[in-house]
N, C-alpha and C positions, 0 to 999 in steps of 0.2 A: 532602206531605199533600194528598189530594184530598178534595173534599166536594161535596155537592149533586147530586141527581138527581131525575128525575120519570118518570112512566109514559108520556109521549109526547115526541116530539122537540122540543126547545126551539128558539126562534129567537134566535140570539145576535146581539146588537146591536153595531154598530161604535161603541163608546164611546171608543176611543182611550185606554184606560187604560195609563199608563206609570208608571215609578218617579217621574218628575218630577211628574206629576199627583198621585200619592199624597202626595208631599212638599208640594206646594202646598196641598192640602186640609188637611193637618195644620197647616201654617203659619197658615192662615186660622182654623181652629176648635180645634186642640189644639197650640198652638205649643211647649209643653214637650216634645212627642214628635217634633218635626219634624227634629231633627238625628240621630236614630237612623238607622243604615244601612237602606236599603229595597231589597228584592230580590224578584223573582217567586217565589212558593211553588208555586202550582198554579192551573190554570184548571179549575174545577169545573163542575157542571151549570148552576147558576144564578149562581154568584159567582166572581170571581177572588180569590185569596188571596195577599197580599203580606207577606213577612216584614218585621218591624219590629224591628230589633235582634235580640237573642238570645231574648227571652222573649215578644214580642208579635207580632201579625199584624193586618193590615187586610183586611177582607172588603168587596168592592164588587160590587153586582149588575151582571151584564152580559148577562142573558138576559131571560126573560119578566117583565112588570111585577109578577107575584105575588111575586117575590123580595124586593121592598121590604117587603111586609107580613111575610114570614117573618123578615127581619133584625130588624125592630122587635119581633116576638114573642120572639125569642131574647134581645134586650136587656132586655125587660121581665121575663121569667120565669126564664131560666136562672140568673142570680145567686142566686135564691132556692132553687133546687133543688140546685145544684152542691155545697154544703157537705155534703150528706147522701149523696153518691154515692161508692162505693168505687173507681171508676176515674176518672182525670182526664178533664175535659171542657174545651172552650175557653170560658172564662168572659168574657162581654162586659165591657169596661172603660169604653169611651166610645162615644157615639153621634155620628155625623156627619150633619148635616141637608143636604137638597138645597140647591144653590147655583148660581150662574151657571156656575161651572167644572164642576160635576158635578150633574145635575138629579135625583139619587136619593139616598136615605139610605145610610149605610154605617156599619160598626162597627169598633172596635178590640177584639180579644180576646186572651186568652193564647194562646201557641203551644204545641202539643203535639208532642213528638218521637214517632217511630214510622213504620211503613210500613203503608199500607192493606192490608187482608186480601185484596183482589182480586189484589194483587201478591205478598203474602207470607202465605199462609193459616196459620192456627193449626195447629201440629203436636203440641203437648203436650196431648193430648185431655183428661185429667183436670183439669189446671190451667186450661185454657181454659173447660171446662164450669163449673167452680166460679167462675171470674171473671165469666162471663156471668150465671150464676144470682145471684151476689151483687149485681151491678149492677142487674138487673131487679127483684130483691126490694126493693132500696132505692128504686128509681124508682117502682114500682107502688104508690104510696100513693093513697088517695082524693083526687081533685082537687077544688078548691074550686068553688063555683057559677060564678065568673067565669072559669074555665079556658077556653082556646080550644077551639072545636069542631074536629073532625077532617077537615073537607072530605070526602074519600072514604075516610078511614082510621079504623079502630077501630070501625066499625059492623057491621051484619049482612052476612054473606057473600052472602046472596041479592042484595044490591045489585050484586054483581060477576058475576052469572051470565052475562050477555051478553058482558062483557069476557073472561071465562074462555074461553068457547066460541070467540070470535074468535082469541084469542091461541094457544090450543091448535091450532086448525086451521092457522094460519099457520106455527107452529113445526113442526108435523107435515109440512106441505107442503115445508118447507125440508130435511126429512130429519133433524131434530134431536131427534125424540122417538121412540125405538125402540118403545115400547109405549104408544100414546096411550090405549088402553082401560084400562090399569092406572092411568094418571094420572087419567082420568075417574072411576075407582072411588074413589080417594082423595078427590077433590073431592066426589063424591056423598055419601060418608060424612060429610064435614065439613058439608056443606049440611044434612044430616039431623039433625045434633046439636042439642040444645037451645041456645037463645041465652044470652047473658050475663045473669045475674040479679043480680049484685052491683053495688056502686057503680062508677061510671066512674072509672078510675084514670089517673094520668099515664102517657102513652106517649111513647117516642121517636118511634115511627111511621115510621121510615125506616132500620131496621137492616138494612143489606145490606153486602156485603164492602168496598165503598169507604168506608163510614162508620164502620168500626171499625179501630183501629190495633193492630199487633202488634209485639212485640219478643221475641226469644229463644223463639219458638214459642207464645207465649200473648198474650192481649189486654192492651194497656197504655193504651188510651184510646178514647173514643167521641166522634165529631164530628158536625157538622151537625144541630142541633136545630131547624131551621126548620119541621118538621112536627109539633113538640111539640103534644100535644093530650090530651084526656080520652076514654077509651073502653074497649073490651074488651081485657083483657091478652093474649088469644090473639093479637092482631095483632103484638105484640112477641115472644111466645114462639115464633113461627115462626122466629126467628133460630137456634134450636137446630139446625134442619136446614140452614139456609142458611150458617151461619158455622162450625160445629164439624166436626171430622173424623168419619169414619165411626164409628158405634157410640157416639158421645159424648152423643147426645140423652137417653138414659136417665139418665145421671149428672146431666145438667143438670136434668131434671125432678124427680129425687130431691132435688136441692139447693135448688131454688127454693121460696120460701115466700110465702104459704101454698101447700101442695101443691096443684097444679091437679087438678080433678076430670076424669073421663073426657071429659065434654062439652067442656071447655076445651081439652084436648089434641087432640081431634078437630077443633075449629075452628082451632086453631093449625096443624095439618097443612094445612088448606085455605088458610089465609093464606100458608103456605110455598109452596104450589103457585102462588098468584098472584104472589108475589115472584119465584119461580124463572122463571116465564114472562116477567115483565118484564125480568129480567136477560138471558134468552136473546134477547129482541127487541133490547135495546140492544146486546148483544154481536154479533148478526148485522149490525146497522147499522154497527158499527165495522169488522167484517170487510169490508163493502161500501164502506167509506170515506165513509159518509153523515155529515153534520154531527150532532154530539151522540152518535154511536155510540162505544162503548167495547168493543173486542174482548175485553178481559180480563174482562168481566162474564159472557160466555156460559158458560165452563166451570164457574164456581160454580153457575149456574142449572141446568145439566144434572146436576151432581153432586147437587144438592138433590133433583131429581126421582128420581134413582136411589136415594137413601137412603130417600125416602118410599115408593117402590114396594117396595123390599126389606123395609122394616119392615112394610108392610101384608101381605106374604106370609108373615111369620113364624108 
């Protein structure tokens, strides 16, 4: 299971995380868990994930300092939201505080089986669309006044106009965007849509193929809630084009409640463009072997733009 990503290349720190270090941290702060088997699960964008026995995992930050805040956010909020979600999520069980052995916070969560969708995309279109719609219907409840803000997520699309232009120009220069004018048209339509007028709702805010797990062709879990925040539901609804097979977005939009209005769908398409370009950039970095790059993120990003352009031409 992989987790954690960002919109720019992280600086991974040489923290010397090993199975023995994980076990020593558990002995110091959670000794009742220290004798469970420990094995590396994955090196994600911000965190390393270590299996702890059959049912638990330890997440330790190994990249940018902001990962510390994201782990604490998950520990504070996700246990409150998880019981109402129809797909399994990694529920934080324990918090580890910074110490001399490891100067950053860390958490123990439940372990979810499954394969990230960047490596095993959903193939059962109707089942996957219904599962994603059910998950986001349950998550997108009005957030309380104390909910975390979304940094650069869940707000107005206009805030991303310069980033969109730079990202599209770069991807076009690499020869990865067959029809950049068609992509600009999707973005321009989203930018022209009326803004979100309802309450700010809970958002996962990082729904991309590496953060959704699949089994038997459909979704079986959602991971990495570090960017959990309150905002415009369109930011998460973009997942319909990023995660689902061709032609499944319509079924998703029909199943999601409350039914999104036309403006929300237009904004969601714009959010999908942003996420697709981010995946293409990270994928290209992986192809070039640069730190933090993930070559298997590029194809989902390109497929997303193809779906959006095809839909716009219908």
